[in-house]
C-alpha positions in Angstrom: 200.6 144.7 107.1 198.8 145.5 104.2 195.8 143.7 104.9 195.7 144.8 108.5 196.2 148.4 106.8 193.4 147.7 104.3 190.8 146.3 107.1 191.4 149.4 109.1 190.9 151.8 106.2 187.7 149.9 105.0 186.3 150.0 108.5 187.0 153.7 108.9 185.9 154.9 105.5 182.8 152.9 105.0 181.3 152.6 108.5 182.8 155.1 110.8 182.9 158.0 108.6 179.2 158.1 107.0 177.9 157.2 110.7 179.8 159.6 112.6 181.3 157.2 114.9 184.1 158.9 116.6 185.6 156.3 118.5 188.8 158.0 119.4 192.1 158.3 117.6 192.8 160.2 114.7 189.9 158.9 112.8 187.5 160.2 115.4 188.9 163.5 115.6 188.9 163.6 111.9 185.1 163.1 112.0 184.8 166.0 114.8 186.7 168.3 112.7 184.8 167.6 109.3 181.6 168.4 111.2 183.0 171.6 112.9 184.8 173.3 110.0 182.6 173.8 107.1 185.0 173.9 104.2 183.9 171.6 101.3 187.5 170.3 100.5 188.1 169.7 104.2 186.4 166.1 104.6 187.2 163.8 107.4 189.2 161.7 104.9 191.3 164.8 104.2 191.6 165.8 108.1 192.8 162.0 108.4 195.5 162.3 106.1 196.8 165.7 107.3 196.7 164.6 111.0 198.6 161.3 110.3 201.3 163.1 108.0 201.8 165.8 110.8 202.3 162.9 113.2 204.7 161.2 110.9 206.7 164.7 110.8 206.8 164.9 114.3 208.0 161.1 114.7 210.8 161.9 112.4 211.9 165.3 114.4 211.5 164.0 118.0 211.7 160.0 118.1 214.9 157.9 117.0 215.2 154.3 115.8 212.1 153.4 117.9 210.1 155.2 115.1 210.1 152.4 112.9 209.6 151.9 109.0 206.6 149.6 109.6 204.7 152.3 111.4 205.7 154.8 108.5 204.5 152.5 105.6 201.3 151.5 107.2 200.4 155.4 108.3 201.0 156.5 104.6 199.5 153.4 103.2 196.1 154.1 105.8 196.0 157.6 104.5 196.3 156.9 101.0 193.7 154.0 101.1 191.1 156.6 103.0 191.9 159.0 100.3 191.5 156.6 97.4 188.2 155.4 98.8 186.7 159.2 99.1 187.5 159.9 95.7 186.4 156.4 94.1 183.3 155.9 96.2 182.2 159.2 97.6 179.7 158.7 100.5 176.9 161.1 101.6 175.1 158.6 103.7 175.4 155.1 105.5 175.7 152.0 103.4 172.7 150.7 105.3 169.7 151.8 107.5 170.8 149.4 110.1 172.8 151.4 112.8 173.9 148.5 115.0 175.2 146.5 111.9 177.2 149.6 110.7 178.5 149.8 114.2 179.8 146.0 114.5 181.4 146.5 111.0 183.0 149.9 112.4 184.4 148.1 115.2 185.3 144.7 114.1 187.4 145.5 110.8 189.7 148.2 112.4 190.2 146.2 115.6 191.0 143.1 113.3 193.4 145.1 111.5 194.7 146.8 114.4 195.3 143.3 116.2 197.3 142.3 113.0 199.4 145.3 112.9 200.2 145.3 116.8 201.0 141.4 116.5 203.5 142.3 113.7 205.0 145.3 115.9 203.3 148.0 113.6 200.6 150.5 113.4 199.0 152.9 111.6 200.4 156.0 113.5 198.4 158.6 114.6 197.9 158.4 118.5 200.5 155.8 118.5 203.1 158.1 117.3 201.8 160.7 119.9 202.3 157.9 122.6 205.7 157.2 121.7 206.4 161.1 121.6 204.8 161.5 125.1 206.8 158.5 126.4 210.0 159.9 125.3 209.5 163.4 126.4 207.4 163.2 129.6 206.8 161.0 132.6 203.1 160.6 131.7 201.3 157.5 131.9 200.8 157.1 128.1 198.4 154.4 128.3 196.0 156.4 130.5 196.6 159.5 128.6 195.5 158.0 125.4 192.4 156.4 126.8 191.2 159.5 128.4 191.7 161.3 125.1 189.8 158.5 123.2 186.9 158.8 125.9 186.7 162.8 125.3 187.0 162.5 121.6 183.9 159.9 121.7 182.2 161.7 124.2 182.4 164.8 122.1 180.0 163.3 119.5 177.4 163.7 122.1 177.5 167.4 121.7 178.7 167.8 118.1 176.2 165.3 116.5 173.5 163.8 118.9 172.7 161.2 121.6 172.6 158.3 119.3 175.8 159.0 117.5 177.6 159.7 120.9 176.4 156.5 122.6 177.4 154.5 119.5 180.9 156.1 119.6 181.3 155.3 123.2 180.1 151.7 123.2 182.1 151.1 120.0 185.3 152.5 121.8 184.8 149.7 124.7 184.0 147.0 122.1 187.0 147.7 120.1 189.5 147.8 123.1 188.2 144.4 124.3 188.1 142.8 120.8 191.7 144.1 120.1 193.0 142.1 123.1 190.9 139.2 122.2 192.3 139.0 118.6 195.9 139.4 119.6 195.6 137.0 122.3 193.8 134.5 119.6 196.4 135.0 117.0 199.3 133.9 119.2 197.2 131.3 120.9 199.2 127.9 121.2 198.6 124.3 122.8 200.8 123.4 125.9 201.0 119.8 126.2 202.0 117.8 129.5 202.2 114.2 128.6 202.4 111.4 131.5 203.6 108.2 129.6 205.6 105.0 130.4 206.7 105.2 126.4 208.0 108.8 125.9 209.8 107.9 122.8 206.4 107.5 121.0 205.4 111.2 121.6 208.9 112.7 121.6 209.6 110.9 118.1 206.7 112.3 116.6 206.8 115.7 117.9 210.7 116.0 116.6 210.3 114.2 113.3 206.9 114.6 112.0 205.9 118.1 113.6 209.4 119.5 113.6 209.0 120.9 117.4 211.1 120.5 120.3 210.1 118.6 123.6 211.5 118.3 127.0 211.7 115.0 128.8 211.9 114.3 132.7 211.4 111.4 134.8 208.6 111.1 137.0 207.1 108.8 139.9 203.3 108.1 140.6 202.2 109.4 143.8 200.0 106.3 144.6 201.8 103.4 142.5 205.5 104.6 142.9 205.9 103.3 139.4 208.5 105.1 137.3 207.0 107.4 134.6 208.1 109.8 132.2 206.8 113.5 131.3 206.9 115.0 128.0 206.4 118.8 127.5 205.9 120.6 124.3 204.2 123.4 122.8 202.4 123.0 119.4 200.1 125.0 117.1 196.6 124.2 117.1 196.9 122.2 114.0 199.8 120.4 115.1 198.0 119.6 118.4 195.1 117.9 116.5 197.7 115.7 114.9 199.6 115.0 118.1 196.4 113.8 120.1 195.3 111.7 117.0 198.7 109.8 116.9 198.9 109.1 120.7 195.3 107.8 120.6 196.5 105.0 118.4 200.2 104.7 119.3 200.1 105.4 123.0 196.4 104.9 124.3 197.3 104.8 128.0 199.2 108.2 127.8 197.8 110.7 130.1 197.4 114.4 128.3 197.0 118.1 129.9 196.4 120.3 127.0 196.2 124.1 128.0 195.9 127.2 125.8 198.7 129.9 125.9 199.4 133.0 124.2 202.5 134.2 125.9 205.2 131.6 125.0 208.6 133.2 124.6 211.6 131.6 123.4 213.1 130.2 119.9 210.3 129.6 117.5 207.7 131.7 119.3 207.7 135.4 120.7 210.6 137.3 121.5 210.8 138.2 125.3 
């Protein structure tokens, strides 16, 4: 959680803030408010902390047990890190003159951090808390409402800053939504094996004793030969999948293997349903 929160904080402070990339959420709103409200001490980092703390207070007042300690921890850490960066390394311009390079890092770092947090059932708070509150108090389609608000915040950069900042913000919002889903799927990806073999004990023994995984066996019949065969079904991590393939290549070279990628596997040892 600390790593994920740190990645979000670095991406927001060092790449979003100085380039005015307002890609929705609390950080995007903070960038807009920092430009509209001309008070020296009310920087985007300060607005970011204020809004996050306000959402935390609302969460404590409105939400029950669904308002987890993970979100509280990550939200406070996120706000604190952005403030520390602002004090230790103040920025008055982007780190480089390469706008697209900055945009990539402004998208990739927060998306990677958010994906790590979502995979741990945590978040940095902000609009996620707003979504929890809306879900409890109204019948609104929360996902659609948050998407619309993010688009409006990103589009507002067109008018508050300039066309370049606005278009980059909208592009970044699209890229981030795609990247978060891809990273979450990659983090949960496993290899599902369907092994057709005449010697199921070779595969099953290696899976259970060497890899420490479970397997399911059932008897099958060849459609053409009508010879009895056996099927071994198991799900492994990517590293374990390589070991099993190497073992079967030498120990059972006639085994027929079907290997598929899956990121939604529910049950003991995997995701909770």
